[in-house]
C-alpha positions in Angstrom: 0.1 0.2 -0.1 1.3 3.6 -0.9 2.6 5.8 1.8 -0.4 8.5 1.0 -3.0 5.7 1.4 -1.4 4.4 5.0 -1.4 7.9 6.2 -5.0 8.7 5.0 -6.1 5.5 6.7 -4.3 6.5 9.8 -6.1 9.7 9.8 -9.3 8.2 9.6 -8.3 5.7 12.2 -7.3 8.4 14.6 -10.5 10.5 13.9 -12.9 7.1 14.7 -10.8 7.0 18.1 -11.7 10.5 18.9 -15.1 10.0 18.5 -15.6 7.3 20.7 -13.7 9.2 23.5 -16.3 12.0 22.8 -19.0 9.2 23.9 -20.6 9.3 20.1 -22.3 6.0 19.2 -22.0 6.4 15.5 -20.1 8.1 12.9 -21.6 9.2 9.6 -19.4 10.2 7.0 -20.4 13.2 4.7 -20.4 12.8 0.7 -18.1 16.1 0.7 -15.6 13.9 3.1 -15.9 10.9 1.0 -15.1 13.1 -2.2 -11.9 14.0 -0.4 -10.3 10.6 -0.1 -7.7 9.6 -2.5 -8.8 7.4 -5.2 -8.4 3.6 -4.1 -8.6 4.5 -0.8 -10.3 1.8 1.8 -13.7 2.4 2.9 -14.3 4.5 5.8 -14.3 3.3 9.4 -17.5 3.7 11.5 -18.5 2.7 14.9 -21.4 0.4 14.7 -24.8 2.0 16.6 -26.8 -0.6 19.0 -30.2 -1.4 18.2 -32.8 0.8 18.9 -35.1 -1.8 20.4 -35.7 -2.3 24.5 -34.1 -5.4 26.1 -36.5 -8.2 25.6 -38.5 -9.2 28.7 -38.6 -12.6 29.8 -40.9 -14.4 32.4 -39.3 -13.3 36.0 -41.1 -12.6 39.0 -39.9 -8.7 38.5 -41.6 -9.0 35.1 -44.7 -11.0 35.7 -45.8 -9.3 38.9 -46.1 -5.6 40.0 -43.9 -5.6 43.1 -44.1 -2.1 44.6 -44.1 -2.5 48.5 -42.4 -6.0 49.0 -39.4 -7.6 47.0 -39.8 -10.3 44.8 -39.2 -13.7 46.3 -36.0 -15.8 45.2 -36.2 -18.9 43.6 -35.3 -20.9 46.6 -38.3 -19.3 48.3 -40.9 -19.9 45.9 -39.5 -23.6 46.1 -40.5 -23.6 49.8 -43.5 -22.1 49.2 -44.5 -24.4 46.4 -43.3 -27.3 49.0 -45.6 -26.0 51.7 -49.0 -26.5 49.9 -48.2 -29.4 48.0 -46.3 -31.9 50.2 -49.1 -33.0 51.8 -51.6 -35.2 49.6 -54.8 -33.8 50.3 -56.1 -30.4 51.7 -58.7 -31.4 54.2 -61.9 -29.3 54.7 -62.1 -27.7 58.1 -65.7 -26.3 57.9 -68.1 -25.0 55.7 -71.0 -22.6 56.6 -73.1 -19.9 54.9 -73.1 -18.1 58.4 -70.4 -16.0 60.0 -71.9 -16.9 63.5 -71.3 -20.6 62.4 -67.5 -20.5 61.9 -65.6 -22.1 64.7 -62.7 -20.8 66.8 -59.4 -21.6 65.6 -55.8 -20.7 66.3 -54.5 -20.6 62.8 -53.9 -17.5 60.8 -56.4 -17.6 57.8 -56.3 -16.2 54.2 -59.2 -15.6 52.1 -59.9 -15.8 48.5 -62.9 -13.7 47.0 -64.1 -12.4 43.4 -66.7 -12.3 40.9 -68.6 -15.1 39.9 -67.0 -17.2 37.4 -63.6 -15.2 37.8 -61.7 -18.5 38.4 -61.3 -18.6 42.0 -62.2 -22.2 42.4 -59.8 -23.4 39.5 -57.3 -20.9 41.0 -57.7 -22.7 44.7 -57.5 -26.5 43.2 -53.9 -25.2 41.4 -52.8 -23.7 44.9 -53.1 -26.9 46.5 -51.8 -28.8 43.3 -55.2 -30.9 43.5 -56.5 -30.7 39.7 -58.0 -33.9 39.7 -59.2 -34.2 43.4 -60.7 -30.8 43.1 -61.2 -29.8 46.7 -62.7 -26.5 45.3 -65.8 -27.1 43.0 -65.2 -26.1 39.6 -68.3 -24.9 37.2 -69.0 -22.7 34.0 -71.9 -21.9 35.8 -71.6 -18.7 38.0 -72.4 -18.9 41.9 -71.7 -22.6 42.6 -69.8 -21.8 46.0 -72.6 -21.0 48.1 -70.9 -21.3 51.5 -67.7 -20.1 52.9 -65.4 -23.3 52.8 -62.4 -23.3 54.9 -59.0 -25.8 53.9 -56.1 -26.9 55.7 -52.8 -26.3 54.8 -50.0 -28.3 56.5 -52.7 -30.7 57.7 -51.5 -34.4 58.4 -53.2 -36.7 55.9 -56.1 -39.1 57.8 -58.3 -41.8 56.8 -61.5 -39.3 57.7 -60.2 -35.8 57.2 -63.5 -34.4 58.4 -63.2 -35.8 61.7 -61.8 -33.5 63.8 -60.0 -32.2 61.2 -58.4 -29.1 63.2 -56.8 -31.6 65.3 -54.8 -32.6 62.2 -53.7 -28.9 61.2 -50.2 -28.6 62.9 -49.0 -25.6 64.3 -47.4 -23.4 61.5 -50.4 -24.7 59.3 -52.6 -22.0 58.0 -56.2 -21.8 56.6 -57.5 -21.0 53.0 -60.9 -19.9 53.2 -63.1 -20.0 49.7 -65.9 -17.1 49.5 -69.0 -17.5 47.4 -68.4 -15.1 44.6 -69.9 -11.7 44.1 -71.8 -10.1 40.9 -73.8 -12.1 38.5 -75.8 -15.4 40.1 -74.6 -14.0 43.9 -77.3 -13.5 46.5 -77.5 -10.7 49.1 -77.5 -12.9 51.8 -73.9 -14.1 50.9 -72.7 -10.8 50.4 -73.8 -9.9 54.1 -72.2 -12.8 55.6 -68.8 -12.1 53.6 -68.7 -8.7 54.6 -69.2 -9.8 58.4 -66.3 -12.1 57.9 -64.0 -9.5 56.6 -64.9 -7.0 59.5 -64.9 -9.5 62.3 -62.6 -12.4 61.7 -59.6 -11.7 63.7 -58.0 -14.9 62.6 -57.9 -13.1 58.9 -54.4 -12.0 57.9 -55.1 -11.1 54.2 -57.7 -11.1 51.5 -57.1 -12.1 48.0 -59.2 -10.3 45.6 -59.1 -12.0 42.3 -59.7 -9.8 39.2 -59.9 -11.0 35.5 -56.7 -9.8 33.8 -58.7 -9.6 30.5 -61.9 -7.6 31.5 -60.1 -5.3 34.2 -62.0 -4.1 37.2 -65.9 -3.9 37.1 -68.4 -2.2 39.8 -68.6 -4.5 42.0 -64.3 -5.4 42.2 -63.9 -1.6 43.0 -66.6 -1.5 45.6 -64.9 -4.4 47.5 -61.7 -3.0 47.4 -62.7 0.4 48.4 -64.5 -1.4 51.3 -61.2 -3.0 52.5 -59.1 -0.4 52.0 -61.1 2.3 54.1 -62.0 -0.4 56.9 -58.0 -1.0 56.9 -58.6 -5.0 55.9 -55.2 -6.4 54.4 -55.8 -7.1 50.7 -54.0 -7.7 47.5 -55.1 -8.0 44.1 -54.6 -11.3 41.9 -54.9 -11.0 38.2 -56.4 -14.3 37.1 -56.4 -15.8 33.4 -53.0 -13.6 32.5 -52.6 -16.5 29.9 -55.2 -15.0 27.6 -52.8 -11.7 27.3 -49.5 -13.3 27.3 -50.2 -16.7 25.3 -53.1 -15.5 23.3 -52.4 -17.7 20.3 -52.3 -21.5 19.9 -48.6 -21.6 19.4 -46.1 -20.2 21.6 -45.5 -16.8 21.5 -41.9 -15.8 20.1 -39.7 -13.7 22.3 -40.2 -10.8 20.7 -44.1 -11.0 21.2 -43.6 -12.6 24.8 -42.1 -9.2 26.0 -44.5 -7.2 24.2 -47.4 -9.1 26.0 -45.8 -8.9 29.3 -45.4 -5.0 28.9 -49.2 -4.8 27.9 -49.6 -6.9 31.2 -47.8 -4.6 33.2 -49.9 -1.6 31.8 -53.1 -3.7 32.9 -51.7 -4.2 36.1 -50.4 -0.6 37.0 -53.9 0.6 35.4 -56.0 -1.6 38.1 -53.7 0.2 40.6 -54.3 3.9 39.7 -58.2 2.9 39.6 -58.3 1.2 42.9 -56.0 4.1 44.4 -58.6 6.7 43.1 -61.7 4.8 44.6 -60.0 4.0 47.7 -59.3 7.9 48.4 -55.9 7.9 47.7 -54.8 4.5 49.4 -52.3 2.9 47.4 -52.7 -0.4 46.3 -50.2 -3.0 47.1 -48.4 -5.9 44.9 -50.2 -7.2 42.2 -50.0 -10.9 41.4 -50.6 -12.3 38.1 -51.1 -16.0 37.6 -53.0 -18.5 35.6 -54.5 -21.8 36.7 -54.6 -23.3 33.2 -51.1 -22.4 31.7 -48.4 -24.7 32.8 -44.7 -23.0 32.4 -41.4 -23.7 33.8 -41.8 -22.2 37.2 -39.7 -19.7 38.5 -38.6 -21.4 41.3 -37.6 -24.5 39.1 -39.7 -27.3 37.5 -42.8 -27.1 35.9 -46.0 -25.3 37.3 -49.0 -23.3 36.9 -47.9 -20.0 35.9 -47.7 -17.5 39.0 -49.4 -20.0 41.4 -46.0 -20.3 43.4 -45.9 -16.2 44.0 -49.4 -16.6 45.2 -48.3 -19.0 47.8 -45.3 -17.0 49.0 -47.7 -14.2 49.3 -50.1 -16.2 51.3 -47.2 -17.7 53.7 -45.8 -14.0 54.0 -49.2 -12.6 55.1 -49.2 -15.4 57.6 -45.4 -14.6 58.9 -44.8 -18.4 57.5 -42.6 -17.2 54.8 -38.9 -18.8 54.7 -35.6 -16.9 54.8 -33.6 -16.1 51.7 -32.1 -19.5 51.4 -35.4 -21.3 51.4 -35.0 -22.6 55.0 -37.9 -22.5 57.5 -37.9 -19.9 60.4 -38.2 -20.9 63.7 -41.5 -20.8 65.4 -42.2 -17.8 67.6 -45.2 -16.2 68.8 -46.4 -13.2 66.9 -48.9 -12.0 69.6 -52.3 -13.3 70.5 -55.3 -13.9 68.3 -58.6 -12.9 69.4 -61.1 -15.3 68.1 -64.8 -14.7 67.4 -66.0 -15.3 70.9 -63.5 -12.9 72.4 -61.1 -15.6 73.9 -57.2 -15.1 73.1 -55.1 -18.0 71.8 -51.4 -17.9 71.1 -50.7 -18.2 67.5 -47.6 -20.1 66.6 -46.3 -19.6 63.5 
């Protein structure tokens, strides 16, 4: 190569290096500059610019759910929550009653699940217990099938007859999951009265999980119940159900790009619901929103296969009751968290 060409090439190289030092991402050579290059010169050097597209989102606790109060659980904690809910082969029913006054006293913490009729509550509970075949919670396409308040024990020992003294089989460190009748279509006024009595008066209640259909969003009855919970200081959390309708809408699995866009859409849905609920609750900010599906099986975020978001629901339930693990997924030592006052006014020590 001739010395003039080497010199021109060196000048272009130095110019490119100077541009990099100035922090510029790309170099565009003008037609005028090109016309000044000696004939036979090598093409000008340019600094390649990165693509303008955003980093693709993948299914992770931070992208699937909307955490604005607590931190997303680690995989070890999700595995712990999965084991807590599924290591016993049954979820025995502890009591079933249409009336609040008939609910027995207990020293165990409780969580309840509430939602519009046909929002997928029973399917979610069966996924929560990992019992899709035995179906502790009755599933029906007809709205309003759940007509009583039904309580299930988690952490219970398996017995030949779970209905006989079922509470005796629920060990310290267990919890009670209460399935409520649905509100809205096919509901009844008397169910609503009893539900409100439970939400307001049950001292064992640690958190109310309100299911909202991700496809259809908040309805008037959803806003009313969430506003009631916020105004009365009742701990609650929104579960966006049927999110597979947004994330996996087609017959085939979405591409990485499509999944990323669908996750962004789901995030917008969650934030829209948070804003609506905050306005309806007179400025009381809604907490974490968990997105889940009782139908779609994916690679579980804690390892293995599982229904989408269900382990996160399990973790939220344990956290509400003080039964969560440490960051390594190890069970915390049992300790007293203060007394529970039952419906009859008697104090009992809550061990968790």
